[in-house]
C-alpha positions, 0 to 999 in steps of 0.5 A: 460574337464568335461562332463558339460563343454563339452555340453556347448563348440562347441570345447574343450581344446584339440580337433582338429580343421581344420587348415583354421578355426583355422587361422580364429578363431585365426584372431578374437582373435588377432582383439580383443585384443589391443596388441599395446596400452602398447608397445606405451604408453612405447615407448613415455613415454621413449622417442622413436619416428618414426622408433624405436617406430614402431620396439618396436611395432613390437618386442612386437607383435613378442615377443607376438606370441612366448610366445603365442606359447610356453605357449600354445602349450609346457607349460600351454597347455590351450587357452591362448593368451600372451600379454604385461602386463600393471602392470610393465608400470609405474615402466618401464617408471621411469627405462627407462626414469631415467637410460636409455632403456638398463638398463630398458631390463636389469631390466627385465632379473633377474625377469624372470629368477626368475619366471622360477625358481618358476615353477622348484621348484614347489614353485608356485603351492604349494602357489596356492592351499593354498592361492587361494582356488575356493571362492577366485577365484571368488572374483578376477574374480569378480574384474577383471570384474569391474576394467575393465569396466571404461576402456572399457567404457572410451575407446569407449567415451573418445578416441581421435578423434569425439566424436559422431564417436567413440560413434557410431561405439563403441555402434554399435560394442557392440550392434551386439555382443550383438544381436549375443549373445542373438540369440546363446542363441535361436539358440544354435546349430548355430556353426558360429554365435558362432564362428564368433560373434566377427568378425561379431560385429569387422566389423559391427563397423568398418564399421560404423566408415568408413562411418562417416569417423573415420577410418585411414588406412594410416599407412598400405600403408606407412608400408614395407612388411618385417623386421626381428626381431632383439635382444637387438636392442636398445643396449646390457643389463646394470644391476642395483641392484635397478631396477633389485630388483624392477622389480622382485617384480613387476614381482610377480604381474605379475605372479598373474596377469596371473594366474587369466587367467589360473583360468578363462580359467578353469572356462570357460573350466572345464579343470583340473588344476593339479599341475603340469600343474601350474608349467609348466605354471610358467615356460612358464610365465618366459620363455616368459617375458624373450623373451619379455625383449630380443626382446622389453622390454615388460614382457608378461601376459595371457590376459583375454579379450581372456579368455572372447572370449571363453565363447563368442565363445564357442571354448576352442581349444588349436589349435586356440590359437596356430594359433592366436600365428602364425599370431602375429609371422607373424605379427612381420616379416610383419609390413604392416600387423601389420598395418591393426591390429592397424588401426582398430578404438580403440572405436570398440575394446573396444565395445567387451571389454565391452562384455568381462567385462560383461562376467568375472563379471557373471563368478565371480558372479557364483563362489562366490554365490556357497559358503555358505557366513557366515560371514567370507566369507562376510567380505573378499568378501566385504573388497576385492571388495571394495579395489579393485574398490576404486582404481579406484576412488582414487585421484592422490593427494594421489597416488603421495603422496605415494612412488614410488612402492606403487604408482605402487602398486595402479595403479592396482585395480586388485592387490589390491583387489586380494592381500586383497582377498589373505591376509584375506583368509591367516590370517582370522581363519576359524570356525569349523561351517564355514568349515562344511557350506563350505564343505555343500555348495560345495556338494550343488553346485555340486548336483545342477548344477546351470548354469552360466548367461555367454550368456546363457552357463549354465557353472557348477560350481560345474565341475569347482571344483574337490573336490575328487581329491583334485585339487580345484582351485582359481586364482590368481590376475586378469589379467592386460591388457586393464584394467591397462591403467588408472592408469598406464598412470597416474602414468607413466605421473607423472613420465615420 
């Protein structure tokens, strides 16, 4: 980790944190996630009910924990929490509803192996270095934040239930977290406030919802204490060539999505991103997706919301995320504890998620503004952001006219905007003047060390990119977590 970033983090990526504190901070990551939404949508779309739906949810938590432990502890070695990806949701609904769950699970296995091979052969890291420089990374992080905002806002005000309760509890959560971040700016030495601000906000929002009668913890009493995970609970996998080919292509978008989280974490922490680390992370991503397929049919991706939490809490230690992964594994064995997490009011979680969107937008703007904006850079920025944001207002009637694969693609504003940015980066010629301006801008950025607006962090983009070592970094298509729910649901509802 660079010296500049170490000055703004309470704990760096490889710093040791006591076990007890790690468990509390890891629980904070778990509480702020929406791991249960994707498997619930998928299970309902493919006809699962009662115990089978509960089992799918339980196995999703268990697979998330295993994937997180593999990625953070053995492969990528970044503080990255793995969760169910919303990117393949529409395709999985279509396959599961028309061909059956065994065929759906079978379609996931070849693609996961392909992802692992991209890491073993080092092909993906070579692509990253060529196609995704820091400027493109900043654009995609910006698109990630912008496209997640509507989901966060609608998750507060449009969730089923009493509108007043939802609005008050969500706004209380957001306001308390905002006050905590302002207090962090004024009291920079308050380690407790930095580390536990998210838990404070979640408790405040849940208490507000409880006082207004907006909480329901009845599922906790009904859930059992212990249940063993099972491989292929829904039957042995069956393989259909078209389904396998479709999901293999979809997996490439999942990989680009999770790459966005890698480089978002890199931008926040300053931890070097070497080709070897990218290759290891690609292998870990494929292995995590394989685990998800074996236990429940939910491919894994790095969650951007947890990357944003690092900027809020100033704690980037892998030990915290590993503790969170261990908690997720335990939840996979204990449905009762899992029920506590899933009983947190959705508006409260989205109140935290809205603040996470702010941190992502701020980091994206910071990375973009340190590039000299010549005509080429301005064109790439404008077209890619417009393309990504426009998917949020594209009429359903237009989407339904497109082929199935295009419908899936259009459901992800992050995939659309990120792909456009990468394609323009590869196709638009670089003039000698623009290249000189870019290098000059990089030098200016390194010298100026302008700070970021994320919670007063003052993160240095000059420390994000080490031009002398040739390890310039960027980002892939941003992580698709809760931000993909709206688009994916509308396709799932139409096809399933």
